[in-house]
C-alpha positions in Angstrom: 0.0 0.0 -0.1 2.8 2.4 0.9 4.7 1.7 -2.4 1.6 2.1 -4.7 0.5 5.2 -2.6 3.9 6.9 -3.2 3.6 6.2 -7.0 0.1 7.7 -7.0 1.2 10.7 -4.9 4.1 11.5 -7.4 1.5 11.4 -10.2 -0.9 13.7 -8.3 1.9 16.3 -7.9 3.2 15.9 -11.4 -0.3 16.1 -12.8 -1.0 19.3 -10.8 2.1 21.0 -12.1 1.0 20.3 -15.6 -2.4 21.4 -15.1 -1.3 24.7 -13.7 0.1 25.6 -17.2 -3.6 26.3 -18.1 -3.1 29.7 -16.5 -0.5 30.4 -19.2 -3.1 30.1 -22.0 -4.2 27.7 -24.6 -0.9 27.7 -26.6 1.2 26.5 -23.6 -1.4 24.1 -22.2 -2.0 22.4 -25.5 1.7 22.2 -26.2 2.2 20.6 -22.7 -0.5 18.0 -23.7 1.0 17.3 -27.0 4.4 17.0 -25.2 3.1 14.1 -23.1 2.3 12.3 -26.4 5.6 12.9 -28.2 7.9 12.3 -25.1 10.5 9.7 -25.9 10.7 10.5 -29.6 12.2 9.4 -31.9 13.0 6.2 -30.0 9.4 5.7 -29.1 6.2 6.1 -31.2 3.7 8.8 -30.6 1.9 8.0 -27.2 4.0 5.0 -26.4 5.6 6.4 -23.3 2.3 7.9 -22.2 0.6 4.5 -22.3 3.4 3.0 -20.4 3.1 5.6 -17.7 -0.7 5.0 -17.7 -0.2 1.2 -17.5 2.0 1.7 -14.3 -0.5 4.1 -12.9 -3.5 1.7 -13.5 -1.6 -1.2 -12.0 -0.7 0.9 -9.0 -4.3 2.0 -8.6 -5.7 -1.5 -8.5 -2.8 -2.7 -6.4 -3.6 0.1 -4.0 -7.3 -0.9 -3.9 -6.3 -4.5 -3.3 -4.0 -3.6 -0.4 -6.7 -1.4 1.0 -9.2 -4.3 1.0 -6.6 -6.4 2.7 -5.8 -3.9 5.4 -9.5 -3.3 6.1 -10.2 -7.0 6.3 -7.3 -7.6 8.6 -8.6 -4.7 10.8 -12.0 -6.3 11.0 -10.5 -9.7 11.9 -8.4 -8.2 14.6 -11.6 -6.8 16.3 -14.7 -8.6 15.2 -16.8 -6.9 18.0 -17.3 -3.2 17.8 -16.3 -1.0 20.5 -19.0 -0.1 23.0 -17.6 3.4 23.3 -14.9 4.8 21.0 -13.2 8.1 22.1 -11.7 9.7 19.0 -8.4 10.7 20.6 -5.6 9.7 18.3 -7.5 9.5 15.1 -8.3 12.2 12.5 -11.3 12.9 10.2 -8.9 12.2 7.3 -8.1 8.7 8.8 -11.7 7.8 9.4 -12.8 8.7 6.0 -10.0 7.0 4.0 -12.1 4.1 2.8 -15.0 6.2 1.6 -12.6 8.8 0.3 -11.0 6.1 -1.9 -14.3 5.1 -3.3 -15.2 8.8 -4.1 -11.8 9.3 -5.7 -12.1 6.1 -7.9 -15.6 7.0 -9.1 -14.5 10.5 -10.0 -11.4 9.3 -11.8 -13.6 7.2 -14.0 -15.8 10.2 -14.8 -12.8 12.6 -15.3 -11.4 10.2 -17.9 -14.7 9.9 -19.7 -14.9 13.7 -19.7 -11.5 15.1 -20.5 -9.6 12.0 -22.0 -12.2 10.2 -24.0 -14.8 13.0 -24.4 -17.9 10.7 -23.9 -19.5 13.0 -21.3 -18.3 16.3 -22.5 -20.7 17.6 -25.3 -18.1 20.3 -26.4 -15.2 17.8 -26.7 -12.8 18.6 -29.4 -10.1 16.0 -30.0 -6.6 17.5 -29.4 -7.8 20.7 -28.0 -7.3 20.1 -24.3 -7.6 23.7 -23.2 -11.0 24.1 -24.9 -12.2 20.7 -23.4 -11.1 21.8 -19.9 -12.8 25.1 -20.0 -15.9 23.7 -21.6 -16.2 21.0 -19.0 -15.6 23.4 -15.9 -17.9 26.0 -17.3 -20.7 23.6 -16.2 -20.9 24.4 -12.5 -22.1 20.8 -11.4 -18.9 19.4 -12.9 -16.7 22.1 -11.2 -18.4 21.4 -7.8 -17.9 17.7 -8.3 -14.3 18.2 -9.1 -13.7 20.5 -6.2 -15.2 18.0 -3.8 -13.1 15.2 -5.3 -10.0 17.3 -4.9 -10.8 18.1 -1.2 -11.1 14.3 -0.8 -7.8 13.8 -2.5 -6.3 16.3 -0.1 -7.6 14.5 2.9 -6.3 11.3 1.3 -2.8 12.8 0.9 -2.8 14.3 4.3 -3.2 11.0 6.1 -1.1 9.1 3.6 1.8 11.5 4.2 1.3 11.5 7.9 1.3 7.7 8.0 4.3 7.5 5.7 6.3 9.9 8.0 5.3 7.7 10.9 6.4 4.6 9.1 9.8 6.2 8.6 10.1 6.6 12.3 9.3 10.3 12.6 6.7 9.8 15.3 8.9 10.7 18.3 9.9 14.0 19.8 11.0 16.4 18.3 9.7 15.3 14.9 6.3 14.4 16.0 5.7 18.1 16.5 6.0 19.1 12.9 4.9 15.8 11.2 1.3 16.7 11.0 2.1 20.3 10.0 4.3 19.1 7.1 1.7 16.6 5.9 -1.1 19.2 6.2 0.8 21.9 4.5 1.6 19.7 1.4 -1.9 18.3 1.2 -3.3 21.9 1.6 -1.1 23.1 -1.3 -2.1 20.2 -3.5 -5.8 20.8 -2.9 -5.5 24.6 -3.4 -3.7 24.2 -6.7 -6.3 21.7 -8.2 -9.3 23.7 -6.8 -7.9 26.9 -8.2 -8.4 25.7 -11.8 -12.3 25.2 -11.9 -12.7 28.4 -9.8 -10.6 30.3 -12.4 -12.9 29.0 -15.1 -16.1 29.8 -13.3 -14.7 33.3 -12.4 -13.8 34.0 -16.1 -10.0 34.1 -15.4 -9.4 31.2 -17.7 -11.7 31.3 -20.6 
C-alpha cells in the first residue's frame, strides 16, 4: 500500500504541475498536452511512453485498492466486535474517511477520464484541444463542484497518507512528532488549493 501510494502521490503532484499551465493560456497548455504524447521520440512512437506511464498508474491504482481491502479485512478480523464506546483521541477525520474517500476518488477518476480524455460525457469535446475541453467542462458548475469535492477528498487522502508515511519512517517521536502533522497538512493543502484553483478560475472567467 505504501509503495503504490507513493507512486500515485508522485502522479498527483506531477499532474497538478502540468495542469497549472492552463493559466499560461491555450498555446502553452496544448503544447504541454502534446508533449506528453511525443515524449521519448524518436526512440518511441507517438503516445507509447504515455501509455507505459498509464499502465503503471493503472496497475498501481488497482494494487492500492487491493491492499486497502486487505488492510480493512485484517482490521475487521483483529476486532470482530465493535467498541461499545470509542473516544476519538488519536485518530483524525482524514483517517476515518480514508475508505469512503478512496471510493469517491475512484468514481471521480472514471468520470474524469470519460470527460477530458475520451470526451464521452463532454458535449463540447474537441479532440486534441485540451484547453478548450477543460474550459468547456468546468464552465458547467455541477462538474466544477464535483471536481472541487473530489480534490478536497484527494487532499484528505494525501494528508493521512503522508502523515502515515512519516510515521512509518520513524518520525513519530519528539521532536519530529511536533512538525509531522504540519508538514503533511501543508503539502496536502497546497495540492488541494492548486487543483481547486483551476475550476474556480474557469467559473470566475479568469481562464476562458
